[in-house]
N, C-alpha and C positions, 0 to 999 in steps of 0.2 A: 896656417891653415890653407892658404893659397898654394904654398909649396907642396903641401900634402896632395891636393887635388891635382895639381900638375903631375906630380909623381904617379899617382894612381891612374891618370888618363894615358901616361906614357906606358905603364905596365899593362894596361888592358889593350892597347893597340889602338885606341880611339883616335888620337891625334893623326896617325896615318891612313886611317880607313876612309876612302873616298865616299862610302855610303853615309857616314856620318856627316861629312861636309855637304853632301847633297841634301840630305834630309833636314839638316839644320838651316840651309839656304832656302829651302821650300817653306819650311816653318816660318822663317823670318818674313819672307814674301807675303804669305798668307796673313801674317799678323799685321803687317803694314796695310795691306789691302782692307782688311777688317777695320783697321782704326780710322782710316779715312772714309769709310762707307757712310754715305749720307743716310739720314732716316733712322727710325727706331727698329733696332733688332732685339726682339725679347731675349734671345740667348747669347747676345754678344759677350756678355761676362763669362757665361760658361765656356763659350768657344775659346775666349783668350786665355782662360784659366788652363783649360786642357792643352792649349797650344804650349803654354809656359811649362806645363809638366812634361810635354812630349819633348821639348828642347832640353829640359834638365835630364831626363831619362837617357837621351842620346849623347849628352855631353860628358856624363859621369861614368861611362862604361858601355859595353855592348849591351843593349836592351834586350828584353825578352820579345819575341815576335808577338805572342798573344796580347801583351800588353800594349804594344804599338797598335795593333789592329783594334783593341778596345778604344784607344784614344781616337784613332781616326773614325770609329763609329760615332763617338760622342761628338767629335767636331763636325762631322757630315750632318748629323742630326740637328746640330745648333745653326748650321749655315747653309745647309743643302739646298734650301729654296731660293737662294740668291744666286741668280745666274752669273752676276758680275764676278762672284767668287769661284766659279766653277773651275776656270784654268788653273788658279792657284791651289785649290783643294786637289785637283787631279795630280798636281805636281807632289804634294805631300803623300797621297796614295801611292804614286810611283816610287817615291823614295822609301816608304815602308816596305813595299814590294821587293826592293832590293835586299832586304835582310832575311827574306824567306819568302817562298812562294805560298800561295794559298793552300790549306790542307785539301787533300784529296777526299772526295766522298764516294760512297760506292757500294 
């Protein structure tokens, strides 16, 4: 199973894509900061679950940008009012932006 995942990752170009490494690093930093955040955060579990899903999406192939943005929206909704997490959340957003710009409206 592990060998198949490694092979799949090589075939999709995930291992060599710097966007993947940057986003996974940003997700890991936000997860660590969320874990040590003192106090009660009602949506902590939801944020952590979505961060885990985001990391899994990125590590198993090039993800769909709309799905990345949906994850970001859910995470921001869960932790958005916690100013201590703002820099780490911004890093995650910037990492997602590297996969594709915002759609144009107009």
